[in-house]
PLY file of the C-alpha trace (Angstrom):
ply
format ascii 1.0
element vertex 320
property float x
property float y
property float z
element edge 319
property int vertex1
property int vertex2
end_header
263.60 -153.35 140.19
262.39 -150.02 138.78
258.80 -149.00 139.34
257.77 -149.19 135.67
259.06 -152.77 135.38
257.27 -153.76 138.60
253.99 -152.22 137.45
254.14 -154.02 134.10
254.86 -157.38 135.77
252.01 -156.88 138.25
249.64 -155.95 135.45
250.83 -159.00 133.52
250.01 -161.23 136.51
246.49 -159.81 136.71
245.86 -160.30 133.00
247.15 -163.87 133.12
244.88 -164.60 136.13
241.86 -163.46 134.10
242.91 -165.74 131.26
243.28 -168.62 133.73
239.69 -168.15 134.95
238.42 -168.22 131.37
240.46 -171.33 130.60
238.80 -173.03 133.58
235.34 -171.86 132.49
235.65 -173.06 128.90
237.65 -176.16 129.87
239.34 -175.94 126.48
242.77 -177.43 125.83
243.90 -174.72 123.43
242.92 -171.87 125.77
244.68 -173.66 128.60
247.83 -174.06 126.49
247.73 -170.35 125.59
247.37 -169.55 129.29
250.39 -171.73 130.13
252.39 -170.12 127.33
251.63 -166.61 128.62
252.84 -167.74 132.03
256.10 -168.93 130.46
256.44 -165.62 128.64
255.80 -163.69 131.84
258.40 -165.77 133.68
260.86 -165.17 130.85
260.62 -161.40 131.22
260.58 -161.59 134.99
263.82 -163.56 135.18
265.64 -161.74 132.37
265.92 -158.04 133.23
267.87 -157.38 130.05
264.72 -158.00 127.98
262.61 -154.98 127.08
259.71 -155.18 129.57
257.65 -152.95 127.31
257.39 -155.84 124.85
255.54 -157.86 127.50
253.16 -154.98 128.08
252.60 -154.62 124.34
251.97 -158.35 123.98
249.26 -158.28 126.63
247.69 -155.12 125.23
247.62 -156.42 121.68
246.93 -160.10 122.24
246.11 -161.32 125.74
243.64 -158.58 126.65
241.97 -158.78 123.24
241.68 -162.56 123.62
240.19 -162.09 127.09
237.65 -159.57 125.76
236.70 -161.95 122.95
236.26 -164.90 125.32
234.23 -162.74 127.70
231.92 -161.75 124.85
231.48 -165.38 123.84
230.88 -166.33 127.48
228.23 -163.60 127.85
226.47 -164.64 124.63
226.59 -168.31 125.60
225.22 -167.63 129.08
222.39 -165.54 127.64
221.36 -168.41 125.35
221.77 -170.94 128.16
219.61 -168.77 130.43
216.80 -168.94 127.85
216.91 -172.73 128.07
216.99 -172.62 131.87
214.01 -170.22 131.83
212.12 -172.88 129.88
213.16 -175.45 132.50
211.77 -173.17 135.23
208.47 -172.78 133.35
208.25 -176.55 132.86
208.82 -177.04 136.59
205.95 -174.67 137.32
203.69 -176.71 135.02
204.79 -179.91 136.73
204.01 -178.44 140.14
200.57 -177.36 138.93
199.81 -180.81 137.53
201.22 -182.70 140.50
197.86 -182.94 142.28
197.73 -185.89 144.70
193.97 -186.24 144.07
194.68 -187.53 140.56
197.45 -190.02 141.28
197.50 -193.51 139.77
197.05 -195.07 143.22
193.95 -192.96 143.87
192.55 -194.00 140.52
193.07 -197.68 141.31
191.44 -197.29 144.72
188.54 -195.24 143.39
187.82 -197.80 140.65
186.97 -200.31 143.36
184.85 -197.79 145.25
183.07 -196.78 142.06
182.23 -200.41 141.24
180.76 -200.80 144.73
178.71 -197.59 144.34
177.43 -198.76 140.98
176.51 -202.17 142.39
174.58 -200.50 145.22
172.90 -198.12 142.79
171.82 -200.94 140.49
170.35 -202.90 143.40
168.43 -199.79 144.33
167.35 -199.22 140.72
166.04 -202.78 140.54
164.02 -202.19 143.71
162.73 -198.84 142.45
161.62 -200.32 139.13
160.06 -203.35 140.84
158.11 -201.18 143.28
157.37 -198.48 140.72
158.85 -196.11 143.26
159.81 -192.46 142.77
162.99 -192.80 144.83
166.29 -191.69 143.35
168.31 -194.91 142.92
171.87 -193.72 142.44
174.44 -193.04 145.09
174.59 -189.27 145.45
178.13 -188.80 144.13
178.02 -191.50 141.43
179.27 -189.03 138.77
182.22 -187.76 140.81
184.49 -190.56 139.62
184.21 -189.65 135.94
184.50 -185.93 136.59
187.77 -186.56 138.47
189.47 -189.11 136.28
188.01 -189.07 132.76
190.40 -186.39 131.51
193.49 -188.37 132.51
192.61 -192.05 132.67
189.76 -192.66 130.23
190.56 -193.89 126.72
189.72 -191.69 123.74
187.28 -193.01 121.16
185.38 -191.42 118.29
182.07 -189.61 118.75
180.56 -191.96 116.17
181.50 -194.96 118.32
179.95 -193.35 121.39
176.68 -192.89 119.55
176.86 -196.47 118.28
177.40 -197.83 121.78
174.44 -195.82 123.12
171.96 -197.10 120.50
169.00 -199.06 121.90
165.42 -199.88 121.11
162.84 -198.32 123.48
161.04 -201.64 123.55
164.12 -203.31 125.07
164.58 -201.07 128.10
163.13 -200.22 131.46
162.94 -196.49 132.00
161.82 -193.99 134.58
162.62 -190.35 135.30
166.05 -191.27 136.68
167.50 -194.03 134.50
167.23 -196.19 131.40
168.45 -199.80 131.55
168.16 -202.72 129.16
165.74 -205.36 130.38
168.17 -208.23 129.68
170.96 -206.32 131.44
168.85 -205.97 134.57
168.06 -209.66 134.37
171.76 -210.56 134.15
172.62 -208.25 137.05
170.03 -209.96 139.21
171.31 -213.37 138.13
174.87 -212.55 139.14
173.85 -210.69 142.30
175.04 -207.31 141.02
178.68 -208.34 141.42
180.66 -206.16 139.04
184.09 -204.58 138.51
185.03 -201.34 136.82
186.57 -202.32 133.47
187.55 -199.03 131.84
186.39 -195.56 130.95
186.10 -194.10 127.45
185.46 -190.60 126.24
184.82 -188.57 123.13
185.22 -184.87 123.82
182.89 -184.15 126.76
180.95 -187.41 126.48
182.17 -190.08 128.89
181.15 -193.69 129.37
182.05 -196.06 132.18
182.38 -199.72 131.20
181.83 -202.46 133.81
182.45 -206.19 133.78
180.45 -208.90 135.53
182.66 -210.62 138.09
183.97 -213.93 136.74
181.75 -213.63 133.66
182.73 -212.37 130.22
179.90 -209.86 130.03
180.18 -206.08 129.97
177.86 -203.10 130.22
178.25 -199.36 130.01
176.97 -196.48 132.09
176.49 -193.00 130.65
176.75 -190.46 133.51
175.26 -187.79 131.25
171.80 -189.38 131.09
172.06 -192.47 133.37
171.73 -194.95 130.49
172.86 -198.54 131.16
173.32 -200.92 128.23
175.21 -204.09 127.35
178.56 -203.24 125.78
180.39 -205.11 123.05
183.96 -204.38 124.22
185.32 -205.66 120.89
184.10 -202.38 119.41
186.47 -200.48 121.68
189.49 -201.97 119.94
192.74 -202.89 121.66
192.90 -200.96 124.93
196.05 -201.21 127.03
194.29 -201.67 130.38
197.60 -202.37 132.12
198.82 -198.91 131.20
197.26 -196.86 133.97
199.60 -193.92 133.60
197.43 -190.85 133.20
197.76 -188.25 130.48
198.73 -185.86 133.25
201.49 -188.17 134.48
202.73 -188.82 130.93
202.93 -185.09 130.31
204.79 -184.59 133.60
207.27 -187.32 132.64
207.76 -185.77 129.20
208.41 -182.38 130.80
210.89 -183.90 133.26
212.71 -185.68 130.43
212.75 -182.46 128.42
214.17 -180.59 131.41
217.03 -183.07 131.66
217.81 -182.49 127.97
217.50 -178.70 128.27
219.69 -178.58 131.37
222.37 -180.67 129.66
222.15 -178.56 126.52
222.44 -175.37 128.58
225.57 -176.72 130.28
227.19 -177.51 126.93
226.08 -174.23 125.42
227.77 -172.16 128.12
231.23 -173.40 127.14
230.65 -173.71 123.38
233.26 -172.16 121.12
232.44 -171.60 117.42
234.62 -173.49 114.96
236.11 -170.30 113.49
237.17 -169.21 116.99
238.68 -172.61 117.66
240.67 -172.42 114.43
241.92 -168.95 115.30
242.94 -169.98 118.81
244.86 -172.96 117.43
246.69 -170.66 115.03
247.44 -168.20 117.83
248.86 -170.94 120.00
251.13 -172.15 117.22
252.57 -168.66 116.88
253.18 -167.96 120.57
254.54 -171.47 121.08
257.20 -170.86 118.45
260.68 -170.91 119.96
261.50 -167.79 117.97
258.43 -165.98 119.22
260.41 -163.19 120.91
262.13 -162.37 117.65
258.74 -161.80 115.98
256.83 -160.01 118.72
256.54 -156.81 116.72
254.78 -158.73 113.95
252.24 -160.30 116.29
249.81 -157.44 115.78
248.41 -159.27 112.72
246.91 -162.01 114.90
245.79 -159.41 117.42
243.95 -157.53 114.68
242.12 -160.70 113.67
240.99 -161.13 117.27
239.83 -157.52 117.37
237.92 -157.97 114.13
236.05 -160.94 115.58
235.41 -159.03 118.77
233.80 -156.16 116.86
231.54 -158.23 114.62
228.48 -160.41 115.13
230.08 -163.61 113.85
230.14 -165.01 117.38
0 1
1 2
2 3
3 4
4 5
5 6
6 7
7 8
8 9
9 10
10 11
11 12
12 13
13 14
14 15
15 16
16 17
17 18
18 19
19 20
20 21
21 22
22 23
23 24
24 25
25 26
26 27
27 28
28 29
29 30
30 31
31 32
32 33
33 34
34 35
35 36
36 37
37 38
38 39
39 40
40 41
41 42
42 43
43 44
44 45
45 46
46 47
47 48
48 49
49 50
50 51
51 52
52 53
53 54
54 55
55 56
56 57
57 58
58 59
59 60
60 61
61 62
62 63
63 64
64 65
65 66
66 67
67 68
68 69
69 70
70 71
71 72
72 73
73 74
74 75
75 76
76 77
77 78
78 79
79 80
80 81
81 82
82 83
83 84
84 85
85 86
86 87
87 88
88 89
89 90
90 91
91 92
92 93
93 94
94 95
95 96
96 97
97 98
98 99
99 100
100 101
101 102
102 103
103 104
104 105
105 106
106 107
107 108
108 109
109 110
110 111
111 112
112 113
113 114
114 115
115 116
116 117
117 118
118 119
119 120
120 121
121 122
122 123
123 124
124 125
125 126
126 127
127 128
128 129
129 130
130 131
131 132
132 133
133 134
134 135
135 136
136 137
137 138
138 139
139 140
140 141
141 142
142 143
143 144
144 145
145 146
146 147
147 148
148 149
149 150
150 151
151 152
152 153
153 154
154 155
155 156
156 157
157 158
158 159
159 160
160 161
161 162
162 163
163 164
164 165
165 166
166 167
167 168
168 169
169 170
170 171
171 172
172 173
173 174
174 175
175 176
176 177
177 178
178 179
179 180
180 181
181 182
182 183
183 184
184 185
185 186
186 187
187 188
188 189
189 190
190 191
191 192
192 193
193 194
194 195
195 196
196 197
197 198
198 199
199 200
200 201
201 202
202 203
203 204
204 205
205 206
206 207
207 208
208 209
209 210
210 211
211 212
212 213
213 214
214 215
215 216
216 217
217 218
218 219
219 220
220 221
221 222
222 223
223 224
224 225
225 226
226 227
227 228
228 229
229 230
230 231
231 232
232 233
233 234
234 235
235 236
236 237
237 238
238 239
239 240
240 241
241 242
242 243
243 244
244 245
245 246
246 247
247 248
248 249
249 250
250 251
251 252
252 253
253 254
254 255
255 256
256 257
257 258
258 259
259 260
260 261
261 262
262 263
263 264
264 265
265 266
266 267
267 268
268 269
269 270
270 271
271 272
272 273
273 274
274 275
275 276
276 277
277 278
278 279
279 280
280 281
281 282
282 283
283 284
284 285
285 286
286 287
287 288
288 289
289 290
290 291
291 292
292 293
293 294
294 295
295 296
296 297
297 298
298 299
299 300
300 301
301 302
302 303
303 304
304 305
305 306
306 307
307 308
308 309
309 310
310 311
311 312
312 313
313 314
314 315
315 316
316 317
317 318
318 319
């Protein structure tokens, strides 16, 4: 075999290998069929020395290499767009990591509700004693406001500012008050009657104003506590509307779930985008395959430059 023929066959093998890699990347039937057809053509020239080997070289220069360059450009563009989506996934993961604070988990909220109810019960017993003795002692457990500061942003229900003001309305004649707290007289009477046994019912908020709502154990009575000014009043829970108390998923957790779901969608979209081929490219590839699959292809090789020129035109424009 002369050196020129050997060099052209070796170069043909390398070009076909590049096309094979691209056919695997795009996982496209038409590209794979073109790849198989170029293999057949290569084999045809390899096993028939009487054929003009320069025609094989010309075919690869005009068609195969141009097709490879076009597919590489599409691949690069696709990967750049996919990388943008994956960058968003990475940013979302950073946000998730920042929000994934174990202090604010649903389990901690459930546990702290019980502790908060106990602290409030102890504080109200102390407040009753302070008011009875006309004492100057501070009645509340020292960290009574810590619960709301931790959980109000994520687990308290949003209500209107107007409703907050409505719930906090009271007549001065109906309350006990000292420098530390204000409590309705009838509420204190009920608390004494039921031995200060209470449960945390829910929390509500309007902007920076938060209220904690408690329920008497085994009794359909409720009262609210305003951490801002230590006001304690009976609460008509019907005014709060329909609250889904069973839904204890925090705003933080809901946002994290939404981000995780979005990441799944973005990752899937990025995977599809990497191998996407525009419809006009698909139509051109199908036409190219029909021509090179023609049994009389060898007889028309000199005319194949028309299809090659179309490929080159696409390669040199922004239509992809």
